N, C-alpha and C positions, 0 to 999 in steps of 0.2 A: 504494499499500500504505500502511495506517495505521501511523504511527510507534509504537514501543513506549513505554508509559508508565513512565518510570524513577523517578517521584517515590516518596519514602518515604511509603507509605499511613498510616503512624502520625502523620503531620503534618497529615492531613486534619481537618476539623472539622465539627461540626454546630452549628446556631444555634437557639436558642429566640427567636422573634420575638413579642414581646408585643403583642397587639392586642385585649385584652379590657377596655379602658377604658371609662369612662362619658362622659367629656366634659363634666362638670358645669361646670367653671370656664371651659370654652369657651362656655357658654351655648348649646350646640347641642342639637337635639332627638334627635341620634343619636351614635353613637360617633364621636370626632373623627378616627380613622384612616380614616373613610369619607368625610370631608369633601373636596371637591375643591380641589386646589391647582394652579392654572393647568392645568386640563383633565384631571387624573387624580386618583384617590384618594391621600391622604397615604401610606397603607401601600405603595402600588405603588412609591414611590421607593426605600425601603430594601430591599424585596423584590427588586427588579431588581438592586440593587447586590450582594446576596448570590448571586443567580443567576448574575451575571457573574464571581464568583470561583471559579476552578477547584478551590481548596482546600475549598470549601464542598460537603459531600456529602449534606446532609440539612437541610431547613428544617422546624422544628416551629412552626407558626403557632397560637398560643394566642388563642382567641376567645370571645366570648359565644356561648351555645348558639344563641340565636335569630338570629344573624348568620352561622352557619356555611355555610348554603347559598349565601348571597350571596357570601361570601368564596371559597368553593370554585369558583364560577363565574368570579370575578376571577383567581384562581390559574391556572385552566386556560388563560385567555387569555395570562397572563404566562409560562407554561412551555411554550408550543407548541414553541418551538425550543430547549428546555433539558431535559436528562435528569435534572436534580437533583430527587429526590423531595420533596414537600411533604406533611407530615402535619398535619391540623387537629385540635386537641384543645380541650376546654373549659377555661376559665380558672376561677379561684377568686374568692372574695369580697375577697381581698387580692392585691397584686401577688406577694408571696412564694409564696402558695399556686399561682398561676399558673405560676411558674417551676418549682415542685415537680411540678406536673402534667406540664410539658413534659420535665422530667428523666426521668420514668418511661417516656418514649417514645423515648429515645435508642437509636440502632441499636447503638452501641458505647460504653458508659460510660467504657472505658479510654482513650478519645481525648479531644481537646480539645472543649469546648463553649463557645460565645459566648452571651451573653444581651443581647439588644438591645430597646430600646423602639421599637415601631412608630411612635410619634409623634415620632421623630427621623429625618426623611427625608433628612438631608443628609450622613450618614456616607458616606465615600468608600472606594474600593478601596484606595488608598494607605494610609488609616488602618487598614483591616482587615489589610493585610500587615504594618504596623509592630507591631500588637498581636499578630498571629500569631507573628511572630518572637520577640517578648519572652516570651510565654507558654511557647513551647517551652523557653526557657532558665530561666525562674523558676517555672513552674506556676501563677502567679496574676498577671494583669496587667489594668489598667483604663485607659480613656481619660480625659483631663481637660485643663484649661487653668488656668493661674494666675489667681487672682483679681485683677481690675483695680481695683475700687473699695476705698475705706477701709471696714473692717468694725468694727462696734461691738457690744459685748455689751450688751443692753438688758433690764432687769427692770422690770416694771410701768411702762413708759413712760420709765424714767430710765437714762441711759447709765451703765454701770458700769465699762466700760474700752474702749479702742481695741485691737483685737486686731492684732498684727503680721501683715501680709498676705504677707510674704516666704515663708512656709511653707504658705500656704493655696492649695488648688486646688479648682476647681469641677469636680465629677465628672460624667462622661457615660457613654454606653454606645456600643458594646458593652463588656462586661466579659467577660474570658476566663479559663477554668480548665480543669483536666482533670475529666471527667465524674464520676469516683469521688470526687474531693475535694469537689466542690460537692454531690453527692448526699448524701455523709456529714454535711456541716455543715447541710444542709437538714433531714435526718431528726433530727438532734440538736435543732435549733431546734423542730421540730414536737413533739418530746417535752416540751420545756420551755415550750412555748407562747410562745416568743420571736419577736417581729417586728422584723427589722432594717430599716434604712433602704435598703440595696441588698444585692446578693449578696456584695460584698466585705466588708461589715460582718459577715457570717456567718463568712467565712473568717478574719477577723481575731479574731472571739470564739471560735471553736471549733476552730481549727487552729494549727499552728505555722508556717505558710506566711507569708512576707512578700510583701505585695502591691506589685507594681512599677507605677509610673505611666508611662504613655505619652502623649506631647503629642498632643492632639486638635486641634480647630479651633474658633474662636469661632462658626463658622457651623453647627456640629453641635448646633443648638438643639433643645429639645423644645417642640413646639407645644402650649401649654397654654391660652392666652387668645387672644381675637380679635385682639389686638395682635400676637400671635406669628404669626398667619396672614399679616398684613400684611408682616411681616418675611420670612417664608417666601417670599411672592410676590416680593419684591425679590430674594432670594437665587436663585430660579429664574431670573428674568429676567436676572440678572447672569451666571449660568452659561451660559445659552443664547446671550447675545450674545458 
């Protein structure tokens, strides 16, 4: 007999998985999330991580229109043994617009939504759980790691100052919020034609919520350049060994 599910359903979440990039800095002829990384597409890694999280109840995959059929075929293979629904939607000309398109397809905006870059294949289930616990408490939480290098502010090639790095963090994804909160700030940004650097920046600008930081991992890199692919291959081989 199947055991009763006693989890609080209000703690379930949906994820907007961004896969509509161009891959220009990668120097590739196609979307970088479709490039193969040790035998499978980059997007498959993070997709499978969310599929393996019982708290994830809906994946919204934001893609380029001309790649939807290809991704639909790939998703079908990935979800053969998983009941989590995947909705494929078209992206916008800017990352922020892609997120907004995804927000409009949420099954329940009252609940939690995570936003993740499909070009970050190495997010882990443990990181998702840590982020999930934090957003339940604070309503806004993001992953990141402390900056390692010395940071200098430079204007026209001249160093202006050395910025204290003790308070600086390198921000990653996923970023987690409640759907109603994130949808509200996106709609306000759209009205004002404001483009933020990430979703947290919109929360910071248009809401009274404090954004909490959750420690991520230095391996949760975004694959942007050919050098990043080499690093990614090394990470996959280390994990497999």
